[in-house]
N, C-alpha and C positions, 0 to 999 in steps of 0.2 A: 109762902111768903107773900101771897096776894092780900090786898086789902078788899074792902066792901064798897069804898066810894071812889068814883072816877077822880084821879088825880090831873091826868092830861086828858083834854077833849079836843078832838078835831072834828068840826062840823061843816060839810059842804065845801071844803077848800079846794080851790082852782088857783093855779099859778101859770101866769102866762108872761113870757118874755119878749122882747122886741129885738128883732133881727134885721136891721135895715128896715125895710117896709113890710116885714113879715112878722105875724104872730106865732110864736112857738109855744105850743101848750104842753108845759112840763108836768103838770098836775091836774087831774080833772075829778071832780066830786069825791074828794077823800073823806070818809067818815072814820074815825077811830077813837076808842077809848081805851084809856090805860089806868089801871087801878094803882093805889098806893104800893109800893114794894114790889111790883111786877117786873119782870125781866122780858122785854118785847124785841125781837128783832126784825128789822125789815130786810127782806130778802128779795132779790131781783137781779137781773141782768144789767151790765152797765147802760147809763143813759135813762134808767126807768124812773128816776125822780127821787131816789131814796135820800140822797144828800139834800136835795131840794127840801124835801120835807121836813128833815132833820134841822136844816137851818132855818125854817120857817118857826119849828118849835123853839129854837134857840132864841129866835127874835132878831137874826140876822138879816132876814129877808121876809117882809110881809107877804101874806097870800093876796093874790089879785082879788079874790072874794071868798067869803066863808070867814069861819072864826076859829082860833085856836085858845083855849083857856087853861089855866092852871089853878085848880081849886076855884074856879068860877071866875077867876080874874082875867081879862082878855090880855093876851101877849101883845105888846106894841114894840117892845125894844128888849136887848138882852138884858138879862137880871140875875142876882146872885142865887136864885133859887135854882139856877139851870146851869150846871157845870159842863164845858164841853172839852172832850179828848179827842184830838185829831190823829190822822195817820202820820202826819210829818212832825209829830212831837211837839212843835211850837214852843221850844225852850228859848230862854235868853242865853245865848252863846258865852256872853261876858259874865254871867252869874254862875257860882257854883251850885251844886245840888241844893244845898240848905238855903242858898238865897234865892233859887227859883221856887222852891217850895213856900217859902215865906212871903214872896212878893204880893199875892192877893190879900193876905192879911194886913200887910203893911199899907196896902191902898184903901182897906177898911178903917185904918186908923187903930187897929188893935194894940194894947199896950205891949211892950217889949217882954215882958215876963210871958205874957199869954202866947205871943208867936214862938218864942223859944220853946215852950212846953209842947205846943202843937208840933212844931217841926221835929222834936224829938220823939213825939208819939208816932209820927207818920214814917219816919225814918225807921224805926222798929218795926211797925205794921208792915213795911214793904221791903224789908231785908236790905236797906240802903245804908246803914250807919257808917259802913267802913268807906263809903263813897261820899260822904256829906260834903267834903271839900274838893271834891273833883269837879272838872268843868264838862259840860256836854260832849265836846270833842273827844274827851277820854273815856267816854262810855259805850258800851255796846248798844246796838238798837233796842234790845229788850229792857236793859237799864234806863235807857233815856225814855222809854214809854213808861216805865214805873214811876219816874220823877213827874212825867205830864200826869199821871193819875193821881199822884200825891198832891200836887198843886190844886188839882180840882177837890180832893178830898180836905184839903186845908180849909177851904172857904165853907165847907159843911153845906153844900147845896143838897137838898134832898132829891134832886133828879140829876142823874148823869147821862148826857147825850154823848153817844161815841161814833165816830165816823171812820168805820173799818180801821180801828187802832192797831190791829195786829197783821194788817195785810202784807206789810212789807218785811214781815220777819220769817225766818226759817221756821220750819214745821214744828221742831223741839221746842224752841224758845215760844213759839205761838201758843203750844199746848200748855206749857208752863204758865204763860200769863192768863191763860184761859181759866185755869185752876186758881190762880191767884185772885182773879177778878170775881169768880163764884164765891170764893172765900169771904173776901170784902163785902160782897153783896149780902151774904148770910148773916155776918157779923154786923153790918152796919144799916141794913134795911133801906137802902136806896133804891129808888126807881129808876130802872135803866132802860133807855131807848137805844139800840145798838145796830148800826147800819153794817151790812155784810152782803158779799156775793158769794160766800161758801156755804153750801147746804150743810155740811158736816158741822161747820162751826155754829150755825143757827141751832141745830138740833141738840148740840152739845150744851149751848148756854141757856137757851130761852125757855120761859114758861109757855110762850105762845110766839109763833113765827107768821109774820105778815108777808104774803108774797105779792108782789107788785107786777104790773104789766109793763112792757115796753111803753115808751112815749106815746100818747099822753100817759103818765103813771096813774093807774088806778089800783084799787085793791081787788086782787083776783081772787084771794083766798085767804082766810085766817084759820090757821091750824094749832090748836093746843096740844103741847108736847106733854103728854101725860106718862112721863118715864121717870122711874126713880133715880135719884142722883147719889153717888157719881154714876154718869151714864157711860155705859160700855159701847163703844162706837162699833164693836165687832158683833153685838148681840142680834139677833133675828129681829126684834120688834124696832130696834134702832134703823136697822137697814130696810124695813118694810117702809118706814117714815121717810127715809133717804130716797127711796124709789119713787114715791108718792110726789115728794118735792121735786125731784129731778124730772118727772113727766110734766109737772105744772110749768117748769122753767122751759123744758124743750117745746112746748106748745108755744109759748112766747117767742122763743127764738125762731121756730118754723114760720109763725105769723111775720115776723119781722123781716125775714129773708123773702118771704112771698111778696110782701108789700114793696120792699126794694125792687124785685124782679118785675112788679107790674108798674114800677115807678109812681106808687102811691106816696103822697107826702105824708109823713107821719107827725102831723101837728095840728 
């Protein structure tokens, strides 16, 4: 699924937030290259800057220094080439499933026939046909997230940015949606940058896992997941990689605890 040219390029990115009279260094010296069609997971403990980096790629928050480009063009704001899926679903509660999916196309000024055809296609693709006239309040968490994914797919963004989209779901629903996402990724050829704090999720989904340190967030290790798909979470190779990633994250946990014990300011 990976291409040969860099699709997303992050070079020397720093991000500093102001908290009163204190500078909080969220990201420091981030360099990351992602190719067309690649599935990359950002993995790390809470507060390591995963979502901050994702938001910078989305254009919601610009880096304090450094550059982020897509196909060579600098990111200065959100754009239709990057679709975002949030953990909180971010659906309009007053709209039905089909209306939520159609919203982005309506904003783009697509023709009514084009919108209807695309909505029908996505309802079928994500097994949502029987729920098309339901409202978000009438759907399970898994169904709401399917609608959120469909809404991003409707605008046909080549890049999907996903911020712990399955984090609030039960284990069975989460695995079902992981499999659904992998199917869509294989069929549609999207580039996916996916934030998670779950080691198993990162290993199950990604071509490559990027492990981040505690704040200030830096890249601690990049690990290529060279396992055949579908992946067996009980297999010895899977669990060897899981052990390696667990050790990397525990190193960060121990460092963070020691810094707190010594009263070191992690900024």
